[in-house]
N, C-alpha and C positions, 0 to 999 in steps of 0.2 A: 786863577790862582786867590787874586781878593775872594771871589764868593764864597770858595767851595772853605776860604779860612774863617769866616765869616758864618757860616752856617756849622762849620766844628764848636766852634767859639759860643752862639747858641744855643747848640746840643747838648755842649758839655754841662753851658749855668747849668739849663733845665735837670738836668738829670742831676748835679750837685743843689739843689733845691726840691726835689724831689728826694734826696739821699739825706737830706737834712729834717723835712717831712717827717718822715722814716722812724728817723731819728728824737721827736721834738716829744712825738705820738707817744713813743717808749720811752717812761717816766724814767724812768733810774737816777746817775745823780747826772753832775754838769762835767762829767768826761765829754759824755757825747755828744753838745753845744758844744768845748772847746776845740775838741778834735775836727768839727766841719767846719770853727772859725780855722783851724790850722788849711785846714786842706785846701778851703776857697785860696787862704790868702796864700797859699805855694801855687794855686790853678793860678788868679788871677796876678801875680807875684810874674810867674810859667808866662801868660797868657801876653799880656803886653811887653816883655818882653823879644817874644819871637817878633812880636809886628813893629815891637825897632826896629828887630831886624832885616825883616822882610820891606819895609821902609828905606830904608837905608840905603838895603840891595838895587831897588827900585829906582833911589834916587843917582847912582852910580854909574 
């Protein structure tokens, strides 16, 4: 299961990086960058929370 979680994290990270790259190439306003930052923040928080829950479940 751990390998699956790490793989999932890696691929979602790559997807976000590619998504950000696409947004940065479109010279719109500052909003796409803010959106990308918010998405990364939410994703990172969610992933860390899930990792913590997994570790706690394994320790019990």
